[in-house]
N, C-alpha and C positions, 0 to 999 in steps of 0.2 A: 428373287423377284424384286429390284428395289424402288422404294417406292417416287424415286426421282425421277423413274421411267418414263412418267406423268406426263413431265416437264418437256421432255425431248422434242424436237423441232424431226417431222417427216418429211421434210420438204414444201415450199411455195408456203410455208407460214403452217400446213395443218399437223396436230397432233394426234397420237393415237391413244385410243382408253383401252384401258385393260383389265380383266376380270382378277379380283383379289384371291378368288379359288381356285383357279386355272391357271393363272398368265397369260390368258388366252387375250388377241384383239378383239374387242368387241364393237369398235368402230373408229371414225376419225372426225373432226372437230376443228372449225378457225377459231384462233381465240375474236375479241373485239379489238378493233384500231381502237386504245385510249380517245385518240385524237377524236373521234367522232363523237363521244359522249356528248359535249356539249349539242350536236345537232339533235343527238336521240332524244335528249331530255327537253330540248325545244318542242319538237315535236310532240312527245306525251304530253306536255303541258297544252297543247294547244289542241290535242285531242282531247284531254280531260274535260276541255271547258263544255264543248258538244256534249260528251259523256254526263257530264253531271244536271245537263240541262235535262235529261230524260227522264222520265217518269219510272218507280220504281216496277212496277211493272213491265215497263221495257227494257229493264236490266234483266227484270227476272227471266224475260224471254229468251237474251240471248247467253244468259250461266245455265239455265235446263241444257241446253245443245251441251255444255261441256259435259255435265253429268250424262247425259247419253252418248255420248262418245266415248268416259270411262268405260259404263256400261259395257258398250260393244266390244271395247277392246280389251276389257278385263285381263285376259290372260297376257296379252302382248306385253301391255304395262306389270305385270309382275314380273314377265320374264325379264324384260329391262333392269329393273330394278333388282333382282336377286343375281344377276351378271353381273352390274357394276359393284353393287354395294357388300355382296356376298353373302348378303340372310337365303334362306329357304324361300321357294314359291309359295308355301304355304303360307311362312311371315309375310311375305312380301304381298300377296293377296290381301290377306288378314289384318295388318296393321299400315298398308299403305293404300293399296286400289280401293278395298273397301271406304276407309273412314273419307277417302276422296270422291265417292260418288255422295256418300250420304253431306260431306259438307256444300257440296254445290246446291244440294237441292235443299239442304235446311236454309243459309242464307240467303240462296234465292225466295224460296216462298216467307222469312221471318223479318227480312231485314226494315221492309216497309212498317213493322209493326214497333220494331225496336228505335228505330230514328226518325220517325214521325215527329212533327212539331206537337208540343203539348205545354198549357197552361200551367202558371205558378198560381198558387193561393196565395190572397193577400193577406195582409200580417199585422195591419194598423189602420184606423179611422185616419189616420193623416195623409194616407194614400188609397182614398178610397174611390179618387176619378183614375186612378193608375190601372194597366193591366200588363199582364209581363207574358210574354211567350219565347219556349226555348226551343232552340232549332240547331240542328247538329248537319255544321257546315262541311261538304269534303273537304280533306286537308290539302289537296293537291295532287303532286307526284311523290310517291309513295316509293322508297327504296326498300329491296328485300334483298336479304344475305343471310342464305340458309347452309344447316348444313351436311353433312353425308350420310348420317347414321338412319334419318329417315328422310330418303333427299326428292321424294316424292310428294309426300302427305304434311311434312311441316312447311313448305313453301306453296303448295297448291289451297293450303287453307286460308293462308293470309294472302294469298291473290286474290280469291272470289272474294273474303269481307273485305279486302279494297274496293276492289269494282263495285259492288254491291252498294258500298258506300259513296261511290258515287269518283273514285281517285283514277289518275293513271298508276301502272304500275312498274318500275325499272326490276329485274330479279336478276339476281347473281345465286349462282349454286355452287357448292362446293368443286373445287377443283378435281377431287377425287369421283364425283357422281356427275360429271358435265354431259352425257349421253341420258341420263334421266332428266336432266333442266332440257335437252333438245327434244322427249319424251310430253314435257309440259307444253314446248312452244305449240306442238301436234292439239293438244288438247284445246289448249286458247283459242288456237287457229280455226277448231271446228265451230265456235260461238259468232264469229264474223262480225269480232269488233272493228270500230273506227280504227284508220291505221294508225299506228304512233301512239295505240293507248298500252300497249305491253310490249315492253323491249326487254330481252334476254341478253343480258351482258355475260360476257366470257373472257375471265383473267385473273391474275392474282388478287388475291384478298383486300390488300392493301394498295394496289391500283385503283381498283373500284371503289372500296368505301372513302379514299380521297378525291376519285372523279367525283361523288354523287354529293358530299361536302360542297366542293368547289362550284358546282354547277347547278346549286338551290335546291337539291332534293329536299323536298316540306318535312318527313318523317323518315326514320330507318327503322326498322324490325331485325334484330340480331339474333339469332337463335345458333350458341358455337359456346366457346371456352369460357371462362371468366378473366384468361389474362387478356382475350380478345376485346371482350367488353372492355375492361375496364381502358384499354387505348383506345377503343371507339369511344368513350367519353371524352376522353383527352380531346380527340380530335373534335366534336362536335362543342365543346366549350367554343372555339374560335367563331362560331356560328351562331351558337344558340339552338342548333338543329334539337328538337326533340328525337330521343331515342326510346323504343322498348325492346328490352334486354330480356332474354331468357338464355341463362346461362348454365351453370352445370347443380349435378343434383348429390349427394350422398346420404340417400335415402333409405330409411331406415323402416323395418316391420317388427313388430312389436307383438308377440304370442303370446296370451294368458293359458295358464294352465287348462281353465274353462274351455277352451277354442278345439274345435272339430281337427286334429292332426292331420286326418288324410287332406282333407280341403286346404289347409295351411301350408301345408309339403308340397300338393301341385302348385299351390299359387305361386310358391317359392323357387319352384322350378321354372314356373314360366317368367314369372315377374323378375327372376333374376338371371336367366341364361337365353331368354327371349333375344333375337338380333343379336345372338353372342356378348352379352351384356353390354352392349352399346345403345342404351336409353338411360338419358337422364331421370327421369322417372323412375327408370326401376328400381329392384331391390340391392341395395349395396350393401346393408347392415343388418342381422338378425339377430335381436335379442328376444330369448326364450326362458321362461320362467323355469325356476331350477329345478319342479316337482316333475315337470316335462322334458325337460330339456334332453336327457339320454335318449329318451324315446322318438322326439321331434330328428335329433340327430342320425338316430338308426334310421328311420323311414324315410327322409332327404338322402343319406347316402345310397339308400337302395334306388333311390330315382334318379338320382344321380350316373350312376354309373349304370342304368338301364338306357341315358340318352347316347344318340350316334350322332357325331360330327365329321363332317365332310361335304366336299360338293356334292351339288343338288344334281341328280342326273335323273333318277327315276322317282323323285321324292319320296327316296330312302334315310331323308337324314334326317334330325330334328332341330339341328343348328349348323349352320352355314361358317362361312370364315369371316375374321375381321374386316375391316375395310382399309385400314392401313397400315405398314409396317411399325409406323413410329407405335401407335397407338398398343400393338401386340407387343411392341417391347416395355410400354408403361406396366401392363398390366402383370408381365414376366417380372419384373423389377419389384413392384410390389408384391406379387409370392414369394418369391425369394427372399428380398428383405423380411418378411413376417416368420419365414421357418426360419432363418436366421437367430430371430429374438424370439423362438420359441415356438411359434405356430406350427401345426401339422395340418398337412392333405390327407382328410378323412376318403373321400374318393373323386374320382374323375368321369368325365364321360367317356365313350371308347369310338373311335376312329373307323369310319369304313372300309378307308383306304389310307395306309401309310405314307405310299408313294405320292401321294398328293398332298400330302400335309408340308414335304418338301417343298412344294410348287408354290402351295397357298400360303396366307394369312392366316393359321390355323391357332385357335388356342381352345383345349381342354374348359370344358364345363367343371367348374373347379369349387369342391366343398371343404373349410378350413374350420379347425378348433384352434382352441387354446392363443386365440389372439385377444388384444385390449388395446384401449385405446392411447397407446405410445407409438403404436404402429401405422405406416401410411395405409395400409389396405383397410385401417379402419378412420382415417382422416382424410386422406386425399380421393379424388374421385378418380376410382380404378376406372369407370367403363369399359369394363368388361365383363365374363362370364366365371366371375369369381363371387363367392357366398362366404363369409366369415361371419360365425355365429357366435355370440357369448351369452350367458344365461345371468338373471337376475332375480332377486328375490321379493320386493315390494314395486307394488307399482308407483310409488314417488321415485323410486330407482330407475325403473324402465323409463320416465318421463327424462329425468336427470340425462342418462345415457343416450336417449334418440336424441334431445337437444343438443347435446355437445357436439356441435358441429357449425363451421364457417358456412354450410348452407341450408337453407328451405325450401325446397321446389315440394316432393310428395313425401307421406309418409304412410302408414297403415300400422291397424288396429286387429287382432284376432282374438275373440272372444265370444261364445256364447249371451253375454251379458250385456244387455243393449245401454242400460243406463253408465255402466262402466265405458262400454265403446264411446259413446256420447263424451263423457267426461274425461278420458284420457285424448279423443280426438282433440277435444277442444285445446288441451293444455300442449301437444305436440305444435312445432315451430312449424309450419309448414304453409305453401299453399294448397294443397290438396291433403287429405287427410280419407283414405278409403276406410271400411270395414269388412273386414273376411276378403277381401281384393285389393289388387293394387295394379296401377300402372295404366288400367284400361281406359280412363275417362279420356284421356288424350284422343281416343276415337268417337267422343262421345259431342259433337258439334254445339250444344248447348251449356254446355261446361266451361267454366272459366277456366285457365290453365297459364300457371306462374306460382312465383315463390317470392321470399327475400332476401334478406343479408345477403350474400354472393350467386344466388342463384338469381338475381336480375331485378329488373324494375317493371312495372307495368302488366299487363296481361294480353295474352291472345283468347282466340276460341268465343264462342255466343256473343250474348249480348256483350261481357264488355269487352272482346274483341271488335267488334263493331262500332264500338262509342270510341277506341283507342284509334278509329280512322279516322275520324272526324273531331271539328273543332266546338266545343258547344259553344252556341252564341247566343244572347238574348236580345230580345226584340221587346222594347217598354214603349207603350202609346197611352193616350189618353181616349178615357172611356166616351166623355163631352167631350168636345172644344170650350177650352177656358180661356181668361185673359192673362194670367199669371199661377204661379202656387204661391200657396200660403208663406213660405219660407223666401220668397222671391222680394225684392224693393217693392215699394218703399215700406224701409224698416220703423218700427215705433212700440209704443211701450203694450199698445194692443198687440202688437205682432210678437211681442214677447211673452205675454199673457197666456194668448193661444196658442202656443207650443207649449208651456207649462201646461194648459190644461188637459192638452192632447196628450201629455205624457202621462197624467193623473188619470183621465178616462181610461187608457189602456193596462196603466195600474193600480186600480182602487182597492183593489180587497176586496174584502166581502161587504162593503159599503155601496150598496145600489143606489142610495141617494144619492150619493157624492158622485158617484158614475154618471148618473145621469143627469145632475148641473152641470159639470162641467162639459159632457157632452151637448147640452143646449147651447150651453154660451161658446162652442167652438165652433161649433155650425154656422151661431149665427154671426160670427166675424169672418169664418172661412169662406161660406159662400156668396159672400157681397165682394170678397176682396179678390177670391178667384174669376165670378162670371159678370159681376157687375161691374161700373165705371166709379174703380174705385180712386178716392181724395185722398192726400196725403194729411 
């Protein structure tokens, strides 16, 4: 089955969606006519004004309808994600459907507390008559461009963040998972939102992003590859459109000699092979302290060999297919190149259906040793079910190896020593570090998600995600009505002296008498000028 099948027309503009695991047709869809995008964005902007005028309580009521729909249709949603993405239904339910229900519930109930106005404390006597209040103003129309590896949970979390913050949403899902995008349409429809507030555009990534920029979308949230993220930044420069970029990861797992190796190997299997390794926050590199290296590899090899991969027909697989042929080819290239340069494959998962492997985009869970940082499998994002393992001697060496990457998304530390865990965790260059666990925080609505280096810009999820969906706005006002500020005209020597007295009042050090003297002289000049009929 060729990946290009997804782009073939089937008559009257409709296209077919295929399962990457079986090659079966799973649905049809109509691409969006790009000439309609200006009208769609205009409708979104109009609907957003009314939506933003609603209280958080009113928005919450609508969003909780989405939560209830997800719970009621959980099996249906897991099924369509499994069929179109290739992951097992257990995986789809655990990492896609459940997090969506959690997100709808958390943002509906917590957005008000995060985004409500708050006052700033004063800093100096100069501004004794001023009050500052911070507000979080909706961006307006938010564009979301999402990937195929988590086609439901990634975009949906951002959809509810944007809506609860008072925005309209224009969504573009990956071309490989359009039917999941159609499922998101149904979830949102259950909320009875104002017409035009949510729009799902189907089309090529370049055409849709260009249309978003050209039609004044106020911010774009993109999750995807590093090269595409860089191209979006170039496009955004022309209009100064803000971006939130969640890009690649080459995430390290650091295992110390005192770690619980049973838990560590179980965690490596989960975070390395789950979703066929197609997780930007999954384990891509493992570093194990030399004293327990052999035992760790032996235990992980047995667990890898026990895994079953294949199409999910009766909940009888641990790992499904990869989502695209192109990504499977990248994984194969990384593994073969590493072998050619001296690495070894220690263990692979077993297929439950060898004939199915010929039809779908399957790649076995693969454990490798004999790797080093000269190899692509240790430097480039593999984004597949491959776990390369290296040994280290000292804590410092482990940190240096883990940080030797162009990406900084997630990492994990495995040890029973809490002080070491915190020390090493703080030293690792990543937006998220977990201790004795990996990957799962993406499913926690309250935790921020994102990284630095080539892993992206900005954060999604939780408080930080909600803040990214707004403009911070300061409202400044007088407590008491005044005629003028101290530093306004007319100027005189007394104005100059008063400013000096204010400076010395604030920073008089440990001399309380000098502070009091400057304060009294300052107020004797400031109050008449601000509130009296001042004469030049």
